[in-house]
MMTF fields as JSON, N, C-alpha, C and O atoms, coordinates in Angstrom:
{
  "mmtfVersion": "1.0.0",
  "mmtfProducer": "UNKNOWN",
  "numBonds": 311,
  "numAtoms": 312,
  "numGroups": 78,
  "numChains": 1,
  "numModels": 1,
  "chainsPerModel": [1],
  "groupsPerChain": [78],
  "chainIdList": ["A"],
  "bondAtomList": [4, 2, 8, 6, 12, 10, 16, 14, 20, 18, 24, 22, 28, 26, 32, 30, 36, 34, 40, 38, 44, 42, 48, 46, 52, 50, 56, 54, 60, 58, 64, 62, 68, 66, 72, 70, 76, 74, 80, 78, 84, 82, 88, 86, 92, 90, 96, 94, 100, 98, 104, 102, 108, 106, 112, 110, 116, 114, 120, 118, 124, 122, 128, 126, 132, 130, 136, 134, 140, 138, 144, 142, 148, 146, 152, 150, 156, 154, 160, 158, 164, 162, 168, 166, 172, 170, 176, 174, 180, 178, 184, 182, 188, 186, 192, 190, 196, 194, 200, 198, 204, 202, 208, 206, 212, 210, 216, 214, 220, 218, 224, 222, 228, 226, 232, 230, 236, 234, 240, 238, 244, 242, 248, 246, 252, 250, 256, 254, 260, 258, 264, 262, 268, 266, 272, 270, 276, 274, 280, 278, 284, 282, 288, 286, 292, 290, 296, 294, 300, 298, 304, 302, 308, 306],
  "bondOrderList": [1, 1, 1, 1, 1, 1, 1, 1, 1, 1, 1, 1, 1, 1, 1, 1, 1, 1, 1, 1, 1, 1, 1, 1, 1, 1, 1, 1, 1, 1, 1, 1, 1, 1, 1, 1, 1, 1, 1, 1, 1, 1, 1, 1, 1, 1, 1, 1, 1, 1, 1, 1, 1, 1, 1, 1, 1, 1, 1, 1, 1, 1, 1, 1, 1, 1, 1, 1, 1, 1, 1, 1, 1, 1, 1, 1, 1],
  "groupList": [{"groupName": "MET", "atomNameList": ["N", "CA", "C", "O"], "elementList": ["N", "C", "C", "O"], "formalChargeList": [0, 0, 0, 0], "bondAtomList": [1, 0, 2, 1, 3, 2], "bondOrderList": [1, 1, 2], "singleLetterCode": "M", "chemCompType": "L-PEPTIDE LINKING"}, {"groupName": "LEU", "atomNameList": ["N", "CA", "C", "O"], "elementList": ["N", "C", "C", "O"], "formalChargeList": [0, 0, 0, 0], "bondAtomList": [1, 0, 2, 1, 3, 2], "bondOrderList": [1, 1, 2], "singleLetterCode": "L", "chemCompType": "L-PEPTIDE LINKING"}, {"groupName": "ASN", "atomNameList": ["N", "CA", "C", "O"], "elementList": ["N", "C", "C", "O"], "formalChargeList": [0, 0, 0, 0], "bondAtomList": [1, 0, 2, 1, 3, 2], "bondOrderList": [1, 1, 2], "singleLetterCode": "N", "chemCompType": "L-PEPTIDE LINKING"}, {"groupName": "PHE", "atomNameList": ["N", "CA", "C", "O"], "elementList": ["N", "C", "C", "O"], "formalChargeList": [0, 0, 0, 0], "bondAtomList": [1, 0, 2, 1, 3, 2], "bondOrderList": [1, 1, 2], "singleLetterCode": "F", "chemCompType": "L-PEPTIDE LINKING"}, {"groupName": "ILE", "atomNameList": ["N", "CA", "C", "O"], "elementList": ["N", "C", "C", "O"], "formalChargeList": [0, 0, 0, 0], "bondAtomList": [1, 0, 2, 1, 3, 2], "bondOrderList": [1, 1, 2], "singleLetterCode": "I", "chemCompType": "L-PEPTIDE LINKING"}, {"groupName": "THR", "atomNameList": ["N", "CA", "C", "O"], "elementList": ["N", "C", "C", "O"], "formalChargeList": [0, 0, 0, 0], "bondAtomList": [1, 0, 2, 1, 3, 2], "bondOrderList": [1, 1, 2], "singleLetterCode": "T", "chemCompType": "L-PEPTIDE LINKING"}, {"groupName": "SER", "atomNameList": ["N", "CA", "C", "O"], "elementList": ["N", "C", "C", "O"], "formalChargeList": [0, 0, 0, 0], "bondAtomList": [1, 0, 2, 1, 3, 2], "bondOrderList": [1, 1, 2], "singleLetterCode": "S", "chemCompType": "L-PEPTIDE LINKING"}, {"groupName": "ASP", "atomNameList": ["N", "CA", "C", "O"], "elementList": ["N", "C", "C", "O"], "formalChargeList": [0, 0, 0, 0], "bondAtomList": [1, 0, 2, 1, 3, 2], "bondOrderList": [1, 1, 2], "singleLetterCode": "D", "chemCompType": "L-PEPTIDE LINKING"}, {"groupName": "VAL", "atomNameList": ["N", "CA", "C", "O"], "elementList": ["N", "C", "C", "O"], "formalChargeList": [0, 0, 0, 0], "bondAtomList": [1, 0, 2, 1, 3, 2], "bondOrderList": [1, 1, 2], "singleLetterCode": "V", "chemCompType": "L-PEPTIDE LINKING"}, {"groupName": "GLU", "atomNameList": ["N", "CA", "C", "O"], "elementList": ["N", "C", "C", "O"], "formalChargeList": [0, 0, 0, 0], "bondAtomList": [1, 0, 2, 1, 3, 2], "bondOrderList": [1, 1, 2], "singleLetterCode": "E", "chemCompType": "L-PEPTIDE LINKING"}, {"groupName": "HIS", "atomNameList": ["N", "CA", "C", "O"], "elementList": ["N", "C", "C", "O"], "formalChargeList": [0, 0, 0, 0], "bondAtomList": [1, 0, 2, 1, 3, 2], "bondOrderList": [1, 1, 2], "singleLetterCode": "H", "chemCompType": "L-PEPTIDE LINKING"}, {"groupName": "ARG", "atomNameList": ["N", "CA", "C", "O"], "elementList": ["N", "C", "C", "O"], "formalChargeList": [0, 0, 0, 0], "bondAtomList": [1, 0, 2, 1, 3, 2], "bondOrderList": [1, 1, 2], "singleLetterCode": "R", "chemCompType": "L-PEPTIDE LINKING"}, {"groupName": "GLN", "atomNameList": ["N", "CA", "C", "O"], "elementList": ["N", "C", "C", "O"], "formalChargeList": [0, 0, 0, 0], "bondAtomList": [1, 0, 2, 1, 3, 2], "bondOrderList": [1, 1, 2], "singleLetterCode": "Q", "chemCompType": "L-PEPTIDE LINKING"}, {"groupName": "TYR", "atomNameList": ["N", "CA", "C", "O"], "elementList": ["N", "C", "C", "O"], "formalChargeList": [0, 0, 0, 0], "bondAtomList": [1, 0, 2, 1, 3, 2], "bondOrderList": [1, 1, 2], "singleLetterCode": "Y", "chemCompType": "L-PEPTIDE LINKING"}, {"groupName": "GLY", "atomNameList": ["N", "CA", "C", "O"], "elementList": ["N", "C", "C", "O"], "formalChargeList": [0, 0, 0, 0], "bondAtomList": [1, 0, 2, 1, 3, 2], "bondOrderList": [1, 1, 2], "singleLetterCode": "G", "chemCompType": "PEPTIDE LINKING"}, {"groupName": "ALA", "atomNameList": ["N", "CA", "C", "O"], "elementList": ["N", "C", "C", "O"], "formalChargeList": [0, 0, 0, 0], "bondAtomList": [1, 0, 2, 1, 3, 2], "bondOrderList": [1, 1, 2], "singleLetterCode": "A", "chemCompType": "L-PEPTIDE LINKING"}, {"groupName": "LYS", "atomNameList": ["N", "CA", "C", "O"], "elementList": ["N", "C", "C", "O"], "formalChargeList": [0, 0, 0, 0], "bondAtomList": [1, 0, 2, 1, 3, 2], "bondOrderList": [1, 1, 2], "singleLetterCode": "K", "chemCompType": "L-PEPTIDE LINKING"}, {"groupName": "PRO", "atomNameList": ["N", "CA", "C", "O"], "elementList": ["N", "C", "C", "O"], "formalChargeList": [0, 0, 0, 0], "bondAtomList": [1, 0, 2, 1, 3, 2], "bondOrderList": [1, 1, 2], "singleLetterCode": "P", "chemCompType": "L-PEPTIDE LINKING"}],
  "groupTypeList": [0, 1, 2, 3, 4, 5, 6, 5, 3, 1, 7, 7, 6, 3, 6, 8, 9, 10, 5, 11, 12, 13, 14, 10, 5, 10, 1, 6, 9, 4, 15, 6, 12, 6, 7, 16, 1, 14, 2, 16, 15, 4, 1, 1, 4, 10, 3, 6, 15, 11, 13, 5, 5, 9, 9, 4, 7, 15, 15, 4, 2, 11, 1, 17, 17, 6, 3, 11, 6, 11, 8, 13, 15, 1, 16, 9, 14, 3],
  "groupIdList": [1, 2, 3, 4, 5, 6, 7, 8, 9, 10, 11, 12, 13, 14, 15, 16, 17, 18, 19, 20, 21, 22, 23, 24, 25, 26, 27, 28, 29, 30, 31, 32, 33, 34, 35, 36, 37, 38, 39, 40, 41, 42, 43, 44, 45, 46, 47, 48, 49, 50, 51, 52, 53, 54, 55, 56, 57, 58, 59, 60, 61, 62, 63, 64, 65, 66, 67, 68, 69, 70, 71, 72, 73, 74, 75, 76, 77, 78],
  "secStructList": [7, 3, 3, 3, 3, 3, 7, 7, 5, 7, 1, 6, 6, 1, 7, 2, 2, 2, 2, 2, 2, 6, 6, 7, 7, 5, 2, 2, 2, 2, 2, 2, 6, 4, 4, 4, 7, 7, 7, 1, 3, 3, 3, 3, 3, 7, 7, 7, 6, 6, 1, 7, 2, 2, 2, 2, 2, 2, 2, 2, 2, 6, 1, 7, 2, 2, 2, 2, 6, 6, 3, 3, 3, 7, 7, 1, 7, 7],
  "xCoordList": [63.93, 63.094, 62.597, 63.326, 61.338, 60.722, 60.388, 59.772, 60.789, 60.441, 59.42, 59.498, 58.453, 57.517, 57.977, 58.134, 58.191, 58.674, 57.795, 57.575, 57.291, 56.545, 57.521, 58.601, 57.122, 57.945, 57.009, 56.707, 56.562, 55.526, 56.004, 55.269, 57.221, 57.725, 58.922, 59.749, 58.995, 59.978, 60.963, 61.991, 60.673, 61.491, 61.841, 61.59, 62.419, 62.89, 61.805, 62.103, 60.553, 59.485, 59.252, 58.69, 59.687, 59.635, 60.966, 61.508, 61.487, 62.763, 62.571, 61.455, 63.676, 63.647, 63.126, 62.352, 63.536, 63.105, 61.592, 60.933, 61.047, 59.599, 58.879, 57.877, 59.404, 58.811, 58.772, 57.742, 59.875, 59.937, 59.007, 58.394, 58.9, 58.052, 56.614, 55.912, 56.182, 54.821, 54.73, 53.708, 55.803, 55.79, 55.894, 55.45, 56.478, 56.605, 58.073, 58.967, 58.298, 59.652, 59.869, 58.991, 61.026, 61.405, 62.248, 63.057, 62.049, 62.797, 64.308, 65.047, 64.768, 66.21, 66.763, 67.918, 65.944, 66.377, 66.579, 67.549, 65.662, 65.754, 66.982, 67.754, 67.158, 68.296, 69.627, 70.595, 69.671, 70.93, 71.311, 72.466, 70.362, 70.614, 70.67, 70.716, 70.667, 70.558, 71.653, 71.408, 72.852, 73.944, 73.75, 74.388, 72.881, 72.611, 71.396, 71.142, 70.654, 69.455, 69.836, 70.094, 69.869, 70.277, 69.135, 69.306, 67.984, 66.808, 66.934, 67.557, 66.332, 66.285, 65.264, 65.406, 64.227, 63.191, 62.724, 62.596, 62.474, 61.975, 60.743, 60.825, 59.605, 58.353, 58.027, 57.82, 57.981, 57.653, 56.137, 55.483, 55.599, 54.157, 53.873, 54.788, 52.602, 52.104, 52.71, 53.243, 52.617, 53.089, 52.066, 50.868, 52.535, 51.643, 50.78, 51.25, 49.521, 48.595, 49.006, 48.462, 49.946, 50.38, 51.219, 51.432, 51.695, 52.54, 51.729, 50.861, 52.023, 51.433, 52.257, 53.373, 51.708, 52.479, 53.747, 54.777, 53.666, 54.848, 55.934, 57.121, 55.537, 56.515, 57.141, 58.327, 56.349, 56.891, 57.918, 59.018, 57.554, 58.492, 59.766, 60.862, 59.631, 60.8, 61.714, 62.936, 61.132, 61.936, 62.699, 63.871, 62.059, 62.73, 63.828, 64.896, 63.581, 64.594, 65.822, 66.873, 65.709, 66.863, 67.733, 68.816, 67.271, 68.051, 69.275, 69.271, 70.319, 71.493, 71.083, 70.27, 71.626, 71.213, 71.24, 70.333, 72.253, 72.344, 71.205, 70.82, 70.675, 69.545, 68.227, 67.299, 68.158, 66.937, 66.463, 65.259, 67.379, 67.006, 66.241, 65.627, 66.27, 65.561, 64.305, 63.577, 64.045, 62.955, 61.722, 61.809, 60.578, 59.294, 58.329, 58.461, 57.36, 56.413, 54.989, 54.548, 54.282, 52.859, 52.124, 52.017, 51.631, 51.057, 49.532, 48.912, 48.933, 47.485, 46.959, 47.622, 45.771, 45.101, 45.609, 45.379, 46.297, 46.793, 46.321, 46.622],
  "yCoordList": [-92.204, -91.935, -93.269, -94.26, -93.265, -94.442, -94.117, -93.09, -94.982, -94.832, -95.88, -97.028, -95.469, -96.4, -96.565, -95.58, -97.793, -98.047, -99.11, -100.169, -98.833, -99.869, -100.924, -100.613, -102.147, -103.266, -104.266, -105.319, -103.929, -104.717, -106.115, -107.088, -106.22, -107.521, -107.947, -107.128, -109.251, -109.778, -110.769, -111.047, -111.304, -112.405, -112.194, -111.132, -113.217, -113.119, -113.325, -113.353, -113.471, -113.661, -112.391, -112.446, -111.238, -109.976, -109.27, -109.199, -108.756, -108.045, -106.649, -106.137, -106.056, -104.686, -103.766, -102.849, -103.999, -103.166, -103.248, -102.227, -104.448, -104.636, -103.918, -103.234, -104.087, -103.475, -101.962, -101.342, -101.364, -99.905, -99.431, -98.37, -100.207, -99.839, -99.6, -98.764, -100.321, -100.186, -99.342, -99.346, -98.625, -97.682, -98.314, -97.736, -99.494, -100.191, -100.298, -99.867, -100.88, -101.067, -102.536, -103.196, -103.03, -104.422, -104.458, -103.563, -105.492, -105.628, -105.595, -105.078, -106.128, -106.133, -104.722, -104.464, -103.801, -102.398, -101.779, -101.06, -102.064, -101.527, -102.105, -101.375, -103.407, -104.066, -103.541, -103.416, -103.234, -102.749, -101.369, -100.959, -100.659, -99.324, -99.328, -98.269, -100.507, -100.615, -99.875, -99.349, -99.826, -99.131, -97.622, -96.924, -97.111, -95.679, -95.275, -94.089, -96.266, -96.007, -96.031, -97.094, -94.876, -94.776, -94.895, -94.611, -95.306, -95.392, -96.509, -97.54, -96.284, -97.329, -98.392, -99.556, -97.988, -98.933, -98.591, -97.422, -99.62, -99.468, -100.356, -101.572, -99.745, -100.471, -100.685, -99.726, -101.938, -102.274, -102.42, -103.054, -101.816, -101.842, -102.129, -102.148, -102.352, -102.475, -103.665, -103.522, -104.833, -106.055, -106.515, -106.276, -107.161, -107.758, -108.817, -109.538, -108.893, -109.871, -111.307, -112.249, -111.481, -112.84, -113.483, -114.696, -112.678, -113.209, -113.502, -112.721, -114.628, -114.957, -114.291, -113.83, -114.245, -113.675, -114.484, -113.931, -115.78, -116.637, -116.304, -116.31, -116.017, -115.646, -114.284, -114.073, -113.374, -112.061, -112.237, -111.688, -113.003, -113.253, -113.929, -113.571, -114.898, -115.614, -114.662, -114.745, -113.765, -112.805, -111.878, -111.585, -111.423, -110.551, -111.327, -110.777, -112.578, -113.396, -113.659, -114.027, -113.478, -113.648, -112.385, -112.421, -111.286, -110.048, -110.189, -111.0, -109.415, -109.45, -109.119, -108.22, -109.822, -109.638, -108.194, -107.772, -107.438, -106.052, -105.18, -104.202, -105.523, -104.795, -105.4, -104.678, -106.699, -107.41, -106.987, -106.929, -106.696, -106.343, -105.024, -104.726, -104.231, -102.942, -102.983, -101.993, -104.103, -104.192, -104.871, -105.928, -104.219, -104.74, -104.694, -103.856, -105.602, -105.678, -105.466, -106.117, -104.558, -104.371, -105.326, -105.078, -106.403, -107.463, -107.514, -108.282, -106.714, -106.712, -105.283, -104.367, -105.122, -103.837, -102.73, -101.552, -103.099, -102.057, -102.357, -101.608],
  "zCoordList": [-72.776, -73.914, -74.477, -74.511, -74.917, -75.521, -76.964, -77.249, -77.864, -79.279, -79.651, -79.215, -80.468, -81.084, -82.521, -83.242, -82.937, -84.293, -84.929, -84.342, -86.124, -86.825, -87.325, -87.828, -87.178, -87.645, -88.306, -87.744, -89.483, -90.15, -90.515, -90.345, -91.012, -91.47, -90.637, -90.236, -90.386, -89.434, -90.009, -89.392, -91.17, -91.67, -93.143, -93.713, -93.735, -95.113, -96.16, -97.354, -95.737, -96.726, -97.541, -98.635, -97.003, -97.738, -97.579, -96.476, -98.659, -98.612, -98.025, -97.942, -97.624, -97.135, -98.239, -97.963, -99.469, -100.593, -100.786, -100.984, -100.729, -100.861, -99.711, -99.918, -98.518, -97.339, -97.479, -97.212, -97.892, -98.083, -99.188, -99.075, -100.249, -101.383, -100.93, -101.5, -99.919, -99.426, -98.153, -97.467, -97.849, -96.729, -95.352, -94.36, -95.293, -94.014, -93.612, -94.34, -92.441, -91.927, -91.6, -91.045, -91.943, -91.686, -90.407, -90.162, -89.605, -88.361, -88.594, -87.756, -89.699, -89.959, -90.132, -89.793, -90.66, -90.771, -89.398, -89.161, -88.512, -87.151, -86.462, -85.84, -86.573, -85.932, -86.464, -85.715, -87.764, -88.345, -87.818, -87.936, -87.246, -86.699, -85.171, -84.545, -84.579, -83.125, -82.373, -81.287, -82.93, -82.246, -82.235, -81.447, -83.096, -83.149, -82.317, -82.109, -81.847, -81.05, -79.577, -79.012, -78.969, -77.571, -76.585, -75.4, -77.055, -76.209, -75.181, -75.435, -74.018, -73.0, -73.371, -72.997, -74.112, -74.524, -75.931, -76.294, -76.705, -78.073, -78.189, -78.013, -78.485, -78.588, -80.053, -80.797, -80.466, -81.847, -81.976, -81.147, -83.036, -83.268, -84.739, -85.563, -85.062, -86.433, -87.177, -88.278, -86.556, -87.202, -88.238, -88.085, -89.269, -90.25, -89.554, -88.674, -89.962, -89.395, -89.722, -89.147, -90.624, -90.98, -89.873, -89.882, -88.921, -87.852, -86.593, -86.2, -85.974, -84.686, -83.585, -83.826, -82.4, -81.293, -81.037, -80.65, -81.252, -81.073, -82.099, -81.77, -83.326, -84.364, -84.07, -84.323, -83.543, -83.163, -82.052, -82.12, -81.03, -79.928, -80.416, -79.985, -81.308, -81.836, -82.61, -82.492, -83.395, -84.163, -83.226, -83.464, -82.185, -81.216, -80.493, -80.221, -80.184, -79.506, -80.361, -79.835, -81.664, -82.561, -82.651, -83.235, -82.084, -82.103, -81.208, -80.283, -81.469, -80.585, -79.146, -78.936, -78.163, -76.763, -76.277, -75.56, -76.649, -76.173, -76.711, -76.07, -77.864, -78.44, -77.953, -77.588, -77.953, -77.555, -76.168, -75.92, -75.275, -73.906, -73.832, -72.807, -74.903, -74.929, -75.785, -75.863, -76.423, -77.399, -76.785, -76.158, -76.993, -76.535, -77.713, -78.605, -77.707, -78.827, -78.328, -77.381, -78.97, -78.71, -79.65, -80.851, -79.088, -79.903, -79.849, -80.585, -78.998, -78.869, -78.832, -78.347, -79.349, -79.233, -80.126, -79.853, -81.193, -82.107, -83.495, -84.425]
}
């Protein structure tokens, strides 16, 4: 199974509370639930335009290895 998950914010420049207030999802929320996500692949979409592709890749690379290996980012065409 493949899940598409919006991950608008990636770093500490916006809190989880701020992110939720505007109807978005923070990468840290997704990571905190990683043990409950049994998917073989998780596709992250809808990143804030403030992030470069390099910043998106760096944020994903900071995830725990067991979770990071299942995470992919749609960085173009969305």
